[in-house]
C-alpha positions as CSV (number, residue, x, y, z in Angstrom):
1,X,54.6,139.3,151.7
2,X,56.7,141.9,153.4
3,X,55.0,144.8,155.1
4,X,57.8,147.0,156.1
5,X,61.0,148.5,154.8
6,X,60.6,148.6,151.0
7,X,57.8,151.2,150.9
8,X,60.0,153.5,153.0
9,X,60.1,153.3,156.7
10,X,61.1,156.9,157.6
11,X,58.7,159.8,158.0
12,X,60.8,161.7,155.5
13,X,60.3,159.0,152.8
14,X,56.6,158.8,153.5
15,X,56.2,162.6,153.3
16,X,58.2,162.7,150.1
17,X,56.2,159.9,148.4
18,X,52.9,161.5,149.4
19,X,54.1,164.9,148.0
20,X,55.4,163.3,144.8
21,X,52.2,161.1,144.4
22,X,49.8,164.1,144.8
23,X,51.9,166.3,142.4
24,X,52.2,163.6,139.8
25,X,48.5,162.8,140.0
26,X,47.6,166.5,139.5
27,X,50.2,167.0,136.8
28,X,49.3,163.8,134.9
29,X,45.5,164.3,135.1
30,X,46.0,167.8,133.7
31,X,47.8,166.4,130.7
32,X,45.2,163.7,130.1
33,X,42.4,166.4,130.1
34,X,40.1,163.6,131.4
35,X,38.5,166.2,133.7
36,X,36.6,168.8,131.7
37,X,38.4,172.2,131.8
38,X,41.4,171.0,133.8
39,X,44.9,171.2,132.2
40,X,48.4,170.7,133.4
41,X,48.7,174.5,134.0
42,X,46.0,174.0,136.7
43,X,48.6,172.0,138.7
44,X,51.1,174.8,138.9
45,X,50.4,176.0,142.4
46,X,50.3,172.5,143.8
47,X,53.6,171.6,141.9
48,X,55.2,174.8,143.2
49,X,54.5,174.2,146.9
50,X,53.9,170.5,147.3
51,X,56.1,169.2,144.5
52,X,58.7,171.9,144.7
53,X,59.1,173.2,148.3
54,X,57.8,170.2,150.2
55,X,59.9,167.7,148.2
56,X,63.0,169.8,148.5
57,X,62.6,170.2,152.3
58,X,62.0,166.4,152.5
59,X,65.3,166.0,150.6
60,X,67.1,168.2,153.0
61,X,65.7,166.3,155.9
62,X,66.8,163.0,154.3
63,X,70.4,164.5,153.9
64,X,70.3,165.4,157.6
65,X,69.5,161.8,158.4
66,X,72.4,160.7,156.2
67,X,70.1,159.1,153.6
68,X,71.8,160.4,150.5
69,X,69.7,158.4,148.0
70,X,66.4,159.8,149.3
71,X,67.9,163.2,149.7
72,X,69.2,163.3,146.2
73,X,65.9,162.0,144.8
74,X,63.7,164.5,146.6
75,X,66.1,167.4,146.2
76,X,66.3,166.9,142.4
77,X,62.5,166.3,142.1
78,X,61.8,169.4,144.2
79,X,64.0,171.4,141.9
80,X,62.1,170.0,138.9
81,X,58.7,170.9,140.2
82,X,59.8,174.3,141.5
83,X,61.4,175.1,138.1
84,X,58.4,173.8,136.2
85,X,56.0,175.8,138.3
86,X,57.8,179.1,138.2
87,X,58.4,178.9,134.5
88,X,54.7,178.1,133.7
89,X,53.2,180.7,131.5
90,X,56.5,182.2,130.4
91,X,57.4,182.3,126.7
92,X,59.5,179.2,126.2
93,X,59.7,177.6,122.8
94,X,58.3,174.1,122.3
95,X,61.8,172.7,121.7
96,X,63.0,174.5,124.9
97,X,60.2,172.9,126.9
98,X,60.9,169.5,125.3
99,X,64.6,169.8,126.2
100,X,63.7,170.7,129.8
101,X,61.5,167.6,130.0
102,X,64.1,165.4,128.3
103,X,66.8,166.5,130.8
104,X,64.6,165.7,133.8
105,X,63.7,162.4,132.2
106,X,67.4,161.6,132.5
107,X,67.2,162.5,136.2
108,X,64.2,160.2,136.6
109,X,66.1,157.4,134.8
110,X,69.0,157.8,137.2
111,X,66.5,157.6,140.1
112,X,64.9,154.5,138.6
113,X,68.2,152.7,138.4
114,X,69.3,153.8,141.9
115,X,66.0,153.1,143.7
116,X,66.3,150.5,146.4
117,X,62.8,149.1,146.2
118,X,60.3,148.0,143.6
119,X,57.8,150.7,144.3
120,X,60.4,153.4,144.0
121,X,61.6,151.9,140.8
122,X,58.0,151.8,139.5
123,X,57.4,155.4,140.5
124,X,60.5,156.8,138.9
125,X,60.4,154.4,135.9
126,X,56.8,155.4,135.1
127,X,57.8,159.1,135.6
128,X,60.7,158.6,133.3
129,X,58.5,157.2,130.5
130,X,56.0,160.1,131.1
131,X,58.7,162.7,130.8
132,X,60.1,161.1,127.6
133,X,56.7,161.0,126.0
134,X,55.9,164.6,127.0
135,X,59.3,165.7,125.6
136,X,58.6,164.0,122.3
137,X,55.1,165.5,122.3
138,X,56.6,169.0,122.7
139,X,59.2,168.4,120.0
140,X,56.6,166.9,117.6
141,X,53.7,169.2,118.7
142,X,51.3,166.3,119.2
143,X,48.6,166.5,121.8
144,X,47.8,162.8,121.6
145,X,51.2,161.8,122.8
146,X,51.1,164.3,125.6
147,X,47.9,162.7,126.9
148,X,49.6,159.3,126.9
149,X,52.5,160.9,128.8
150,X,49.9,162.3,131.2
151,X,48.6,158.8,131.9
152,X,52.1,157.5,132.7
153,X,52.4,160.4,135.2
154,X,49.1,159.4,136.7
155,X,50.3,155.8,137.1
156,X,53.6,157.0,138.6
157,X,51.6,159.2,141.1
158,X,49.4,156.2,142.0
159,X,52.4,154.1,142.7
160,X,54.0,156.8,144.9
161,X,50.8,157.4,146.8
162,X,50.4,153.6,147.3
163,X,54.0,153.3,148.6
164,X,53.4,156.1,151.2
165,X,50.0,154.7,152.2
166,X,51.4,151.1,152.4
167,X,54.2,152.3,154.7
168,X,51.7,154.1,157.0
169,X,49.1,151.3,156.9
170,X,51.5,148.4,157.0
171,X,50.1,147.1,153.7
172,X,52.1,144.7,151.5
173,X,54.9,146.3,149.5
174,X,56.4,143.2,147.8
175,X,55.1,140.4,145.7
176,X,55.4,137.0,147.2
177,X,58.5,135.2,145.9
178,X,58.2,131.9,144.0
179,X,60.4,128.9,144.6
180,X,63.4,128.7,142.2
181,X,64.6,125.7,140.3
182,X,63.1,122.8,138.4
183,X,60.5,120.5,139.8
184,X,60.0,122.6,142.8
185,X,56.5,122.4,144.1
186,X,54.8,124.2,147.0
187,X,52.0,122.6,148.9
188,X,49.5,124.9,150.3
């Protein structure tokens, strides 16, 4: 198992993954309503500062380091969280909110396809599914589907948090590869 690069080896990547992980966990848990009295609106302040400002700054730092993929990801995600946080509580139609979520799902899909490592693809892929489910829940006005979308956001947050922690703690970040081909055996 590899212990290094794929979880993100730069401080900026680790900071961004921690910020994204914490924000996704708070956002997702709010939608699941698994904690009595806690809703997605309770994540607004955290999403504003940690998800919005911290991720956007991490994106700018990545651009400074000439890491365009990370800069683009964190800059776009910072804009998402900042916009979501400042628009919380305003009068937006359900279809308008659904459209916002669907458009950012497309951003998450792009990030999934462009991610350079499995943990990044997992984080962005799960976030994509979450946003699609939340958008459909807004369009269809169904709370059950929103809860499922919340669980996908929780899973995405857990993967992002693990990726950051793995990079700091030198934990495994890749699954062991199996031998390819027919009749190949490994002795152990």
